[in-house]
N, CA and C atoms as an extended XYZ file, in Angstrom:
309
Properties=species:S:1:pos:R:3:atomname:S:1:resname:S:1:resid:I:1 pbc="F F F"
N         0.842       -1.167        0.000 N   MET     1
C         0.000        0.000        0.000 CA  MET     1
C         0.893        1.238        0.000 C   MET     1
N         0.591        2.172       -0.884 N   TYR     2
C         1.355        3.415       -0.945 CA  TYR     2
C         0.461        4.548       -1.423 C   TYR     2
N         0.949        5.769       -1.217 N   ALA     3
C         0.236        6.965       -1.659 CA  ALA     3
C         1.251        7.955       -2.199 C   ALA     3
N         0.788        8.872       -3.032 N   VAL     4
C         1.619        9.961       -3.535 CA  VAL     4
C         1.067       11.247       -2.940 C   VAL     4
N         1.918       11.943       -2.170 N   VAL     5
C         1.501       13.191       -1.527 CA  VAL     5
C         2.308       14.347       -2.094 C   VAL     5
N         1.717       15.542       -2.047 N   ALA     6
C         2.393       16.753       -2.506 CA  ALA     6
C         2.600       17.666       -1.308 C   ALA     6
N         3.845       18.102       -1.105 N   THR     7
C         4.169       19.049       -0.048 CA  THR     7
C         5.453       19.768       -0.409 C   THR     7
N         5.515       21.034       -0.112 N   GLY     8
C         6.720       21.809       -0.378 CA  GLY     8
C         7.044       21.944       -1.854 C   GLY     8
N         6.039       21.861       -2.721 N   GLY     9
C         6.260       21.994       -4.150 CA  GLY     9
C         6.794       20.737       -4.813 C   GLY     9
N         6.836       19.628       -4.084 N   LYS    10
C         7.336       18.364       -4.630 CA  LYS    10
C         6.325       17.253       -4.349 C   LYS    10
N         6.488       16.136       -5.059 N   GLN    11
C         5.623       14.987       -4.857 CA  GLN    11
C         6.458       13.827       -4.338 C   GLN    11
N         5.909       13.078       -3.372 N   TYR    12
C         6.630       11.974       -2.738 CA  TYR    12
C         5.750       10.736       -2.709 C   TYR    12
N         6.362        9.594       -3.002 N   LYS    13
C         5.683        8.312       -2.874 CA  LYS    13
C         5.974        7.801       -1.468 C   LYS    13
N         4.944        7.556       -0.663 N   VAL    14
C         5.131        7.181        0.736 CA  VAL    14
C         4.469        5.837        1.033 C   VAL    14
N         5.068        5.110        1.966 N   ARG    15
C         4.528        3.856        2.488 CA  ARG    15
C         4.495        3.943        4.007 C   ARG    15
N         3.725        3.083        4.640 N   GLU    16
C         3.661        3.069        6.100 CA  GLU    16
C         5.009        2.648        6.679 C   GLU    16
N         5.440        3.344        7.735 N   GLY    17
C         6.697        3.022        8.401 CA  GLY    17
C         7.921        3.664        7.778 C   GLY    17
N         7.761        4.338        6.663 N   GLU    18
C         8.875        4.939        5.940 CA  GLU    18
C         9.235        6.301        6.551 C   GLU    18
N        10.530        6.641        6.541 N   ILE    19
C        10.975        7.954        6.979 CA  ILE    19
C        11.241        8.791        5.742 C   ILE    19
N        10.664        9.994        5.724 N   LEU    20
C        10.653       10.849        4.549 CA  LEU    20
C        11.267       12.193        4.904 C   LEU    20
N        12.200       12.687        4.083 N   ARG    21
C        12.794       14.009        4.290 CA  ARG    21
C        12.159       14.988        3.319 C   ARG    21
N        11.440       15.973        3.878 N   ILE    22
C        10.731       16.947        3.059 CA  ILE    22
C        11.252       18.340        3.365 C   ILE    22
N        10.767       19.328        2.605 N   GLU    23
C        11.095       20.721        2.889 CA  GLU    23
C        10.634       21.056        4.301 C   GLU    23
N        11.328       21.966        4.955 N   LYS    24
C        11.065       22.280        6.355 CA  LYS    24
C         9.632       22.734        6.587 C   LYS    24
N         9.007       22.118        7.597 N   ILE    25
C         7.719       22.577        8.105 CA  ILE    25
C         7.895       22.836        9.594 C   ILE    25
N         7.119       23.740       10.127 N   SER    26
C         7.277       24.076       11.538 CA  SER    26
C         6.665       22.991       12.407 C   SER    26
N         7.249       22.788       13.587 N   GLY    27
C         6.747       21.803       14.529 CA  GLY    27
C         7.876       21.212       15.347 C   GLY    27
N         7.537       20.746       16.520 N   GLU    28
C         8.499       20.116       17.417 CA  GLU    28
C         8.644       18.637       17.069 C   GLU    28
N         9.738       18.046       17.544 N   ILE    29
C         9.959       16.616       17.342 CA  ILE    29
C         8.874       15.849       18.091 C   ILE    29
N         8.251       14.908       17.418 N   GLY    30
C         7.169       14.126       18.002 CA  GLY    30
C         5.783       14.657       17.664 C   GLY    30
N         5.700       15.856       17.078 N   ALA    31
C         4.398       16.434       16.728 CA  ALA    31
C         3.779       15.674       15.557 C   ALA    31
N         2.459       15.565       15.582 N   ASP    32
C         1.740       14.861       14.525 CA  ASP    32
C         1.631       15.735       13.280 C   ASP    32
N         1.698       15.078       12.110 N   VAL    33
C         1.609       15.757       10.822 CA  VAL    33
C         0.620       14.983        9.963 C   VAL    33
N        -0.257       15.704        9.270 N   SER    34
C        -1.151       15.049        8.318 CA  SER    34
C        -1.048       15.776        6.984 C   SER    34
N        -1.045       15.023        5.926 N   PHE    35
C        -0.948       15.577        4.577 CA  PHE    35
C        -2.350       15.691        3.988 C   PHE    35
N        -2.648       16.838        3.404 N   ASP    36
C        -3.982       17.045        2.860 CA  ASP    36
C        -4.037       16.891        1.344 C   ASP    36
N        -2.905       16.999        0.660 N   LYS    37
C        -2.885       16.847       -0.795 CA  LYS    37
C        -2.402       15.446       -1.162 C   LYS    37
N        -3.333       14.501       -1.241 N   ILE    38
C        -3.010       13.138       -1.665 CA  ILE    38
C        -3.420       13.025       -3.124 C   ILE    38
N        -2.440       12.776       -3.984 N   LEU    39
C        -2.688       12.759       -5.423 CA  LEU    39
C        -3.064       11.384       -5.946 C   LEU    39
N        -2.547       10.326       -5.286 N   MET    40
C        -2.799        8.975       -5.760 CA  MET    40
C        -2.724        8.007       -4.598 C   MET    40
N        -3.484        6.907       -4.677 N   PHE    41
C        -3.467        5.874       -3.647 CA  PHE    41
C        -3.567        4.518       -4.328 C   PHE    41
N        -2.774        3.562       -3.834 N   SER    42
C        -2.839        2.203       -4.359 CA  SER    42
C        -2.754        1.230       -3.191 C   SER    42
N        -3.618        0.219       -3.211 N   ASP    43
C        -3.574       -0.803       -2.163 CA  ASP    43
C        -3.017       -2.126       -2.689 C   ASP    43
N        -2.440       -2.118       -3.860 N   GLY    44
C        -1.868       -3.324       -4.440 CA  GLY    44
C        -2.751       -3.942       -5.502 C   GLY    44
N        -4.059       -3.748       -5.403 N   GLU    45
C        -4.985       -4.300       -6.383 CA  GLU    45
C        -5.652       -3.207       -7.213 C   GLU    45
N        -6.065       -2.134       -6.530 N   SER    46
C        -6.728       -1.046       -7.243 CA  SER    46
C        -5.969        0.254       -7.018 C   SER    46
N        -6.160        1.167       -7.943 N   VAL    47
C        -5.481        2.465       -7.890 CA  VAL    47
C        -6.540        3.560       -7.961 C   VAL    47
N        -6.420        4.532       -7.039 N   LYS    48
C        -7.291        5.707       -7.075 CA  LYS    48
C        -6.434        6.904       -7.445 C   LYS    48
N        -6.891        7.667       -8.432 N   ILE    49
C        -6.170        8.857       -8.864 CA  ILE    49
C        -7.071       10.059       -8.621 C   ILE    49
N        -6.546       11.066       -7.937 N   GLY    50
C        -7.321       12.259       -7.628 CA  GLY    50
C        -7.357       13.218       -8.791 C   GLY    50
N        -8.451       13.949       -8.869 N   ARG    51
C        -8.591       14.968       -9.910 CA  ARG    51
C        -9.001       16.274       -9.266 C   ARG    51
N        -8.157       17.072       -8.684 N   PRO    52
C        -6.705       16.930       -8.557 CA  PRO    52
C        -6.265       16.182       -7.306 C   PRO    52
N        -7.107       16.125       -6.238 N   VAL    53
C        -6.696       15.431       -5.012 CA  VAL    53
C        -7.782       14.465       -4.575 C   VAL    53
N        -7.389       13.513       -3.703 N   LEU    54
C        -8.323       12.562       -3.121 CA  LEU    54
C        -8.766       13.083       -1.762 C   LEU    54
N       -10.071       13.099       -1.516 N   ASP    55
C       -10.590       13.602       -0.248 CA  ASP    55
C       -10.799       12.498        0.779 C   ASP    55
N       -10.967       11.241        0.337 N   ASP    56
C       -11.289       10.156        1.264 CA  ASP    56
C       -10.055        9.403        1.755 C   ASP    56
N        -8.862        9.864        1.430 N   VAL    57
C        -7.623        9.214        1.873 CA  VAL    57
C        -6.850       10.196        2.745 C   VAL    57
N        -6.295        9.687        3.853 N   ALA    58
C        -5.506       10.529        4.755 CA  ALA    58
C        -4.169        9.855        5.038 C   ALA    58
N        -3.099       10.639        5.038 N   VAL    59
C        -1.764       10.148        5.367 CA  VAL    59
C        -1.316       10.880        6.626 C   VAL    59
N        -1.009       10.110        7.681 N   ASN    60
C        -0.607       10.684        8.961 CA  ASN    60
C         0.782       10.212        9.341 C   ASN    60
N         1.492       11.071       10.066 N   GLY    61
C         2.831       10.722       10.528 CA  GLY    61
C         3.227       11.619       11.675 C   GLY    61
N         4.495       11.517       12.074 N   HIS    62
C         5.007       12.392       13.120 CA  HIS    62
C         6.430       12.816       12.777 C   HIS    62
N         6.834       13.959       13.329 N   ILE    63
C         8.145       14.531       13.042 CA  ILE    63
C         9.214       13.765       13.825 C   ILE    63
N        10.235       13.291       13.111 N   VAL    64
C        11.339       12.563       13.727 CA  VAL    64
C        12.490       13.511       14.032 C   VAL    64
N        12.813       14.415       13.105 N   SER    65
C        13.917       15.349       13.324 CA  SER    65
C        13.775       16.567       12.418 C   SER    65
N        14.464       17.627       12.825 N   GLN    66
C        14.601       18.846       12.023 CA  GLN    66
C        16.096       19.027       11.797 C   GLN    66
N        16.502       19.462       10.630 N   GLY    67
C        17.932       19.626       10.403 CA  GLY    67
C        18.244       20.354        9.113 C   GLY    67
N        19.540       20.328        8.791 N   LYS    68
C        20.012       20.926        7.549 CA  LYS    68
C        20.709       19.847        6.723 C   LYS    68
N        20.535       19.921        5.418 N   ALA    69
C        21.161       18.967        4.507 CA  ALA    69
C        22.637       19.316        4.323 C   ALA    69
N        23.350       18.508        3.560 N   LYS    70
C        24.748       18.794        3.265 CA  LYS    70
C        24.881       20.091        2.479 C   LYS    70
N        26.019       20.717        2.621 N   LYS    71
C        26.248       21.984        1.945 CA  LYS    71
C        26.466       21.761        0.453 C   LYS    71
N        25.836       22.613       -0.338 N   ILE    72
C        26.118       22.626       -1.773 CA  ILE    72
C        26.844       23.928       -2.085 C   ILE    72
N        27.699       23.890       -3.073 N   ILE    73
C        28.482       25.051       -3.467 CA  ILE    73
C        27.884       25.617       -4.750 C   ILE    73
N        27.589       26.914       -4.734 N   VAL    74
C        27.118       27.626       -5.924 CA  VAL    74
C        28.296       28.447       -6.420 C   VAL    74
N        28.824       28.120       -7.586 N   PHE    75
C        30.017       28.784       -8.108 CA  PHE    75
C        29.705       29.376       -9.473 C   PHE    75
N        29.850       30.690       -9.581 N   LYS    76
C        29.629       31.395      -10.849 CA  LYS    76
C        30.983       31.853      -11.367 C   LYS    76
N        31.196       31.720      -12.674 N   TYR    77
C        32.512       32.003      -13.250 CA  TYR    77
C        32.351       32.460      -14.689 C   TYR    77
N        33.043       33.518      -15.035 N   LYS    78
C        33.102       33.959      -16.427 CA  LYS    78
C        34.573       34.027      -16.820 C   LYS    78
N        34.938       33.303      -17.830 N   ARG    79
C        36.337       33.237      -18.216 CA  ARG    79
C        36.837       34.570      -18.779 C   ARG    79
N        38.092       34.837      -18.535 N   ARG    80
C        38.796       36.021      -19.039 CA  ARG    80
C        38.231       37.345      -18.515 C   ARG    80
N        37.341       37.345      -17.570 N   LYS    81
C        36.734       38.584      -17.075 CA  LYS    81
C        36.999       38.816      -15.585 C   LYS    81
N        37.779       37.964      -14.954 N   ARG    82
C        38.073       38.044      -13.521 CA  ARG    82
C        36.796       38.039      -12.671 C   ARG    82
N        35.820       37.272      -13.096 N   TYR    83
C        34.549       37.216      -12.370 CA  TYR    83
C        34.400       35.834      -11.761 C   TYR    83
N        34.378       35.773      -10.415 N   ARG    84
C        34.154       34.528       -9.688 CA  ARG    84
C        33.297       34.837       -8.479 C   ARG    84
N        32.295       34.028       -8.249 N   ARG    85
C        31.474       34.148       -7.051 CA  ARG    85
C        31.273       32.755       -6.484 C   ARG    85
N        31.594       32.577       -5.219 N   LYS    86
C        31.422       31.283       -4.561 CA  LYS    86
C        30.506       31.481       -3.370 C   LYS    86
N        29.488       30.663       -3.309 N   GLN    87
C        28.513       30.774       -2.241 CA  GLN    87
C        28.071       29.374       -1.835 C   GLN    87
N        27.883       29.156       -0.550 N   GLY    88
C        27.402       27.874       -0.046 CA  GLY    88
C        25.960       27.986        0.421 C   GLY    88
N        25.273       26.843        0.461 N   HIS    89
C        23.880       26.823        0.896 CA  HIS    89
C        23.581       25.483        1.543 C   HIS    89
N        22.874       25.522        2.683 N   ARG    90
C        22.395       24.309        3.338 CA  ARG    90
C        20.880       24.405        3.466 C   ARG    90
N        20.173       23.522        2.796 N   GLN    91
C        18.713       23.534        2.801 CA  GLN    91
C        18.188       22.891        4.079 C   GLN    91
N        17.216       23.521        4.713 N   GLN    92
C        16.610       22.953        5.913 CA  GLN    92
C        15.597       21.889        5.514 C   GLN    92
N        15.481       20.845        6.357 N   PHE    93
C        14.539       19.764        6.078 CA  PHE    93
C        13.861       19.315        7.360 C   PHE    93
N        12.782       18.579        7.186 N   THR    94
C        12.070       17.924        8.279 CA  THR    94
C        11.960       16.451        7.922 C   THR    94
N        12.365       15.579        8.838 N   ALA    95
C        12.230       14.131        8.636 CA  ALA    95
C        10.931       13.683        9.300 C   ALA    95
N        10.097       13.001        8.535 N   ILE    96
C         8.782       12.567        9.014 CA  ILE    96
C         8.667       11.062        8.843 C   ILE    96
N         8.185       10.395        9.895 N   GLN    97
C         7.897        8.966        9.785 CA  GLN    97
C         6.409        8.805        9.510 C   GLN    97
N         6.072        8.052        8.472 N   ILE    98
C         4.682        7.836        8.080 CA  ILE    98
C         4.103        6.749        8.982 C   ILE    98
N         3.058        7.100        9.745 N   ASP    99
C         2.443        6.145       10.669 CA  ASP    99
C         1.386        5.290        9.992 C   ASP    99
N         0.474        5.928        9.266 N   ASN   100
C        -0.572        5.145        8.604 CA  ASN   100
C        -1.133        5.883        7.407 C   ASN   100
N        -1.758        5.085        6.546 N   ILE   101
C        -2.485        5.605        5.383 CA  ILE   101
C        -3.914        5.095        5.530 C   ILE   101
N        -4.836        6.016        5.776 N   LYS   102
C        -6.245        5.633        6.015 CA  LYS   102
C        -7.066        5.873        4.764 C   LYS   102
N        -7.936        4.928        4.484 N   VAL   103
C        -8.834        5.050        3.327 CA  VAL   103
C       -10.228        5.356        3.814 C   VAL   103
């Protein structure tokens, strides 16, 4: 059984018991989270596709951790013009454990 949820401008395929790293959402560790934009649901035999979302399916979980991802380097360079810019960025994330998918 799995579902496709949309959050933070991205879509994620989730299963029960799975830990998912998404864009940062506010909340303390252990707080409950529910996703309202469920785009697709499959129980192994049948598939439900939302147009645009499914209202009768709910995905619930809880926050496991808040953190920052690895640093990425943004480097801009123009040859022969003495132009170089180096900048680092660490994206914040929230790790969520999926508790159940209710139909």
